[in-house]
C-alpha positions in Angstrom: 237.1 311.6 67.2 238.9 308.4 66.5 242.4 308.2 65.3 242.7 306.8 61.8 245.1 304.0 63.2 242.5 302.9 65.8 240.0 302.7 63.0 242.3 300.4 61.0 243.1 298.2 64.0 239.4 298.0 64.9 238.5 296.7 61.3 241.3 294.2 61.4 240.2 293.0 64.8 236.6 292.6 63.7 237.6 290.7 60.6 239.8 288.4 62.8 236.8 287.5 64.8 234.8 286.0 62.0 235.1 282.2 62.4 236.3 279.8 59.8 233.6 278.9 57.2 231.6 281.9 58.0 231.6 285.4 56.4 230.4 288.9 57.0 230.0 292.1 54.9 231.9 295.2 54.4 228.7 297.0 55.8 228.4 294.7 58.7 232.1 295.5 59.6 231.3 299.2 59.2 228.4 298.9 61.6 230.5 297.1 64.2 233.3 299.6 64.2 231.3 302.6 63.5 232.0 306.0 62.1 232.6 305.1 58.4 230.8 303.1 55.9 231.7 299.9 53.9 233.8 301.7 51.3 236.2 302.9 54.0 236.2 299.2 55.3 237.2 298.1 51.8 239.9 300.6 51.8 241.3 299.5 55.1 241.1 295.8 53.8 242.9 296.7 50.6 245.8 298.5 52.4 246.0 296.5 55.5 244.1 293.2 55.4 246.7 290.8 54.0 247.5 289.5 57.4 243.9 288.7 58.3 241.2 286.3 56.8 240.1 288.9 54.1 238.2 286.3 52.3 235.8 286.2 55.1 234.5 289.7 54.2 232.3 289.9 51.2 230.0 292.3 49.4 226.4 292.5 50.4 225.5 290.1 47.6 227.9 287.5 48.9 230.6 288.1 46.1 234.3 289.2 46.2 236.1 291.4 43.7 237.1 289.2 40.7 240.7 289.8 41.5 240.4 287.8 44.8 238.0 285.1 43.6 240.6 282.2 43.0 242.4 282.5 46.3 239.2 283.1 48.2 237.7 279.9 46.7 240.6 277.9 47.9 240.0 279.2 51.5 236.3 278.6 51.1 236.9 275.0 50.2 239.4 274.5 53.0 237.0 276.0 55.5 233.8 274.6 54.2 232.2 277.9 53.6 228.7 277.4 51.9 228.5 278.7 48.4 225.5 279.3 46.0 225.3 277.7 42.6 226.4 281.1 41.2 229.7 280.8 43.1 228.9 283.6 45.5 229.0 282.8 49.2 225.6 281.6 50.7 225.0 284.5 53.0 221.8 282.8 54.5 224.1 280.0 55.7 227.5 281.7 56.2 226.8 285.2 57.4 227.8 286.3 61.0 227.1 289.7 62.3 230.4 290.7 64.0 230.5 292.2 67.4 232.1 295.5 68.0 235.7 295.5 69.1 236.5 295.6 72.8 236.7 299.4 72.9 233.4 299.5 70.9 232.3 301.5 68.0 233.0 305.4 68.0 230.2 307.7 67.1 
C-alpha cells in the first residue's frame, strides 16, 4: 500500500509535468497516479497544490471551481491556453493525458 505522502508527491509531480498552455483533468491525474479517484486528487490540490501550476488541472467539462476562475484566467491568457466561448478550457485543443510518475501508479 502506498504511503499518503508518496501519493501527494506523485499527484504534484504529475501536475508539474503538464506543459504551459495545456491542461489535464482531475480524473486523468487520478489514472496516472493510481489508487484513488478524482476527488482525492482535488483534495491533494486544495491542500498542497499552491506551489504547482494548479490552473492546469480542470474538471471533466473544462471548468475550474468558481473560486479559482479569475486567477486561472490570468494564467490561461499568459500561457495561451485555448478557451471555449463559454469560458471553459477547450479540452479538445488543450487536453494532455499525463504520464505516470517515475515510480509509476500503485495498484
